[in-house]
C-alpha positions in Angstrom: -8.1 16.8 -7.7 -4.5 18.0 -8.2 -2.1 15.0 -7.7 -0.4 16.8 -4.8 -0.6 13.8 -2.4 0.9 10.9 -4.4 3.3 9.8 -7.0 2.9 6.8 -9.3 5.7 4.3 -8.9 5.6 1.4 -11.4 1.9 2.2 -11.7 1.2 2.1 -8.0 0.0 5.4 -6.4 2.2 6.0 -3.4 2.5 8.8 -0.9 5.1 11.5 -1.8 6.7 11.3 1.6 8.0 7.8 0.8 11.4 7.1 -0.8 11.0 6.0 -4.4 13.9 3.6 -3.8 12.2 1.9 -0.8 9.0 1.6 -2.7 10.6 0.1 -5.8 12.4 -2.4 -3.5 9.0 -3.6 -2.1 7.5 -4.0 -5.5 10.3 -6.4 -6.3 10.4 -8.2 -3.0 9.5 -11.8 -2.6 7.5 -12.8 0.5 9.3 -15.4 2.7 7.9 -18.5 4.4 6.8 -17.7 8.0 6.4 -14.0 7.5 3.3 -12.3 8.8 2.0 -9.4 6.9 -0.4 -6.8 8.4 -2.1 -5.2 5.4 -4.7 -2.5 5.3 -5.6 0.7 3.5 -4.3 3.7 5.5 -6.1 4.6 8.8 -8.0 1.3 9.0 -6.3 0.0 12.1 -2.9 -1.1 10.9 -1.1 0.3 13.9 -3.6 -1.3 16.3 -3.1 -4.6 14.6 0.6 -4.5 14.6 0.5 -3.8 18.3 -1.8 -6.8 18.9 0.3 -9.1 16.8 3.6 -8.1 18.4 2.1 -8.5 21.9 0.9 -12.0 20.9 4.3 -13.0 19.7 5.9 -11.5 22.9 3.4 -13.2 25.2 2.0 -9.9 26.4 5.3 -8.1 27.1 5.6 -4.6 25.8 8.8 -3.0 24.5 10.2 0.1 26.2 12.2 1.1 23.0 10.6 4.3 21.7 11.5 3.2 18.1 9.9 -0.3 18.5 6.8 1.1 16.7 8.9 1.5 13.6 11.4 -1.3 13.9 9.4 -4.0 15.7 6.9 -4.4 12.9 8.5 -2.5 10.0 6.5 -0.9 7.3 8.1 -2.4 4.2 7.5 0.5 1.9 8.8 2.9 4.6 12.0 1.2 5.5 12.6 -0.8 2.3 13.1 -4.5 1.5 16.8 -4.4 2.4 15.9 -3.7 6.0 13.3 -6.5 6.0 16.1 -8.9 4.8 18.6 -7.6 7.3 16.4 -7.5 10.3 14.7 -10.9 9.5 11.5 -9.3 10.8 8.7 -11.8 11.4 5.9 -9.3 11.3 5.7 -6.7 8.5 3.1 -4.1 7.8 2.1 -2.5 4.4 -0.6 -0.4 2.8 0.5 -1.4 -0.7 -2.5 -2.8 -2.7 -2.9 -6.6 -3.0 -1.9 -6.7 -6.7 1.4 -4.9 -6.0 2.8 -7.0 -3.2 4.4 -10.4 -3.2 2.4 -13.4 -2.0 3.5 -16.7 -0.7 1.4 -19.7 0.4 3.8 -20.1 3.2 3.4 -16.5 4.5 0.4 -15.3 6.4 -1.7 -12.2 5.8 -3.8 -10.3 8.3 -6.1 -7.7 6.5 -7.8 -5.0 8.6 -10.8 -3.3 7.0 -12.6 -0.2 8.2 -15.8 1.4 7.0 -15.1 4.0 4.3 -16.6 7.0 6.0 -14.5 6.8 9.1 -11.5 5.8 7.1 -11.8 9.0 5.0 -12.0 11.2 8.1 -9.1 9.5 9.8 -6.9 9.6 6.6 -7.6 13.3 6.3 -6.1 14.0 9.7 -3.2 11.7 9.0 -2.5 13.7 5.9 -2.5 17.0 7.8 0.2 15.5 10.0 2.4 14.4 7.0 2.1 17.5 4.8 4.8 20.2 5.1 4.3 23.0 7.7 1.8 25.6 6.8 0.1 23.5 4.1 -3.5 24.3 4.1 -5.6 21.1 3.6 -9.4 21.4 3.9 -11.5 18.4 4.5 -13.5 19.2 1.3 -10.4 19.0 -0.8 -9.3 15.7 0.8 -12.7 14.2 0.5 -12.6 14.9 -3.3 -9.3 13.1 -3.5 -10.7 10.2 -1.5 -13.8 9.9 -3.9 -11.5 10.1 -6.9 -8.9 7.6 -5.5 -6.2 10.3 -6.2 -4.4 9.9 -2.9 -1.6 7.7 -1.6 -2.3 4.0 -2.1 -5.1 4.7 -4.6 -8.8 4.0 -4.4 -10.0 2.7 -1.0 -12.6 0.4 -2.6 -10.2 -1.2 -5.0 -7.9 -1.9 -2.2 -10.6 -3.3 0.0 -12.3 -5.4 -2.7 -9.2 -7.2 -3.8 -8.4 -8.3 -0.3 -12.0 -9.2 0.4 -11.9 -11.6 -2.5 -9.2 -13.5 -0.7 -10.7 -13.4 2.7 -11.3 -17.1 2.8 -7.7 -18.1 1.6 -6.2 -20.4 4.2 -3.3 -17.9 4.8 -5.5 -14.8 5.1 -7.2 -13.6 8.2 -9.8 -10.8 7.4 -10.9 -8.7 10.3 -12.7 -5.4 10.6 -11.8 -2.4 12.9 -15.3 -2.4 14.1 -15.2 -6.0 15.3 -12.0 -5.3 17.1 -13.8 -2.5 18.9 -16.8 -4.7 19.6 -15.1 -7.8 20.9 -11.3 -7.3 21.4 -10.7 -10.4 23.5 -12.5 -12.7 21.0 -10.7 -11.2 18.1 -7.2 -11.5 19.9 -7.9 -15.2 20.4 -8.7 -15.6 16.7 -5.6 -13.8 15.6 -3.4 -15.7 18.0 -4.7 -19.0 16.6 -4.1 -17.8 13.1 -0.6 -16.7 13.9 0.1 -20.1 15.4 -1.8 -22.6 17.6 1.1 -22.4 20.1 0.3 -18.7 20.8 -3.4 -19.5 21.3 -2.4 -22.3 23.7 -0.1 -20.0 25.6 -2.9 -17.5 26.2 -5.4 -20.1 27.2 -2.9 -21.5 29.7 -2.1 -18.0 31.1 -5.1 -15.6 30.9 -2.8 -12.8 32.3 -1.2 -12.7 28.7 -4.6 -11.9 27.2 -5.3 -9.1 29.8 -1.8 -7.6 29.1 -2.5 -7.7 25.4 -5.8 -6.0 25.8 -4.3 -3.3 28.1 -1.3 -2.5 26.0 -3.3 -2.4 22.8 -6.0 -0.2 24.4 -6.7 3.2 22.9 -5.6 5.1 26.0 -2.3 3.3 26.2 -1.6 3.6 22.5 -2.6 7.2 22.3 0.0 8.0 24.9 2.8 5.7 23.9 2.4 5.6 20.1 2.2 9.4 19.9 5.5 9.4 22.0 6.9 7.1 19.2 6.0 9.8 16.7 7.7 12.4 18.8 10.8 10.2 18.9 10.6 10.0 15.1 10.5 13.7 14.8 13.5 14.3 17.1 15.3 11.1 16.3 17.9 12.5 14.1 19.1 14.4 17.2 18.4 11.9 20.0 19.6 8.7 18.4 22.8 9.9 16.8 24.9 7.0 18.1 22.3 4.2 17.4 22.7 1.9 14.4 19.6 2.6 12.5 18.5 1.9 8.8 19.4 4.8 6.5 15.7 5.0 5.4 14.6 5.6 8.9 17.2 8.4 9.4 16.0 10.1 6.3 12.4 9.8 7.5 13.5 11.3 10.8 15.0 14.4 9.1 11.9 14.8 6.8 9.6 14.4 9.7 11.4 17.0 11.7 11.1 19.4 8.8 7.4 18.7 8.2 5.8 17.9 11.6 7.9 19.6 14.3 5.8 22.3 16.2 2.9 21.7 13.9 -0.4 21.7 15.9 -2.4 19.5 13.6 -3.3 16.8 16.1 -2.0 13.3 17.0 -1.1 10.1 15.1 -3.5 8.2 17.3 -6.5 10.6 17.5 -10.0 9.3 18.5 -10.3 5.7 17.8 -14.1 5.7 17.6 -16.7 4.4 15.2 -18.9 7.1 13.6 -16.8 10.2 13.7 -17.7 10.8 10.0 -21.0 12.1 11.2 -19.2 15.2 12.6 -17.4 15.9 9.2 -19.6 15.0 6.3 -22.2 17.4 4.9 -25.3 16.1 3.1 -23.7 16.5 -0.3 -20.7 14.5 0.7 -22.8 11.7 2.2 -24.7 11.5 -1.0 -21.5 11.4 -3.1 -19.9 8.7 -1.1 -23.1 6.6 -0.9 -23.2 6.8 -4.6 -19.6 5.8 -4.9 -20.1 2.9 -2.5 -23.1 1.7 -4.6 -21.1 1.9 -7.8 -17.9 0.2 -6.6 -19.5 -2.6 -4.6 -22.5 -3.4 -6.8 -21.1 -6.9 -7.5 -20.0 -7.6 -3.9 -21.6 -8.1 -0.5 -18.6 -6.4 1.2 -20.7 -3.5 2.7 -22.6 -6.0 4.7 -19.6 -5.8 7.1 -21.0 -2.4 8.2 -24.7 -2.7 7.5 -25.5 -1.9 11.1 -23.5 1.3 11.3 -23.7 2.9 7.8 
């Protein structure tokens, strides 16, 4: 597939929409003690997890700031390492592969994994939102890129397998999108304990906090409010003129306005279901991806995570 969706920066395949300067700053950044990283391959539940983690830290209170989605839990390759330093953000998200980000035994890492077939479909719709207006992107073309790993952040399986090897590290919490769907309350409690026992204790002492976290991180709530955040991003260069914002976010606002405004390609938060791949894959694509799965995971039991749904 033509490399129209990514650019290699210091050997790391990154989406073209990102600033090269921001990405380079990330690759040189050193993780700080106490930071919490939310890591995932794109469209595997990163936004969902950042919402849950922020709500845990904020004891179930939700922010009314339309830009909190971007600034409350900044994406380090989007806003750059300088913003992380200046804001002293406690929670950071990233899609950068394990080998390319800084690790510290005193930082914590939450990795969210999603089955490859649903990930492929969700990433396709995400790309349709990010590409310039009037860009014609077929699912068949994107599928070929997914199989080849010639898309932003590289090969899905390489990304997953490297983190999977570290799933039992004391400072890594590994969770699947599907388990979040299956038992959200149980998973929230595990995540709160991982972030800090004081957060788990707080929820146990006040069950209303848990119910608030469940409600504000629900698909219906996020579909409404996260998509509003994307609208704020698109129009932000006009609406937030007098607000002190990082230069990288302002540039992204301008670019988003050019690419996304008036483009009827769907929503950032789309369906949030398990199994949507069945509505998109043809028999040949199922065979090709199954062969890819067998090849890439032949020395790993990682696919047991989804043995009941694939």
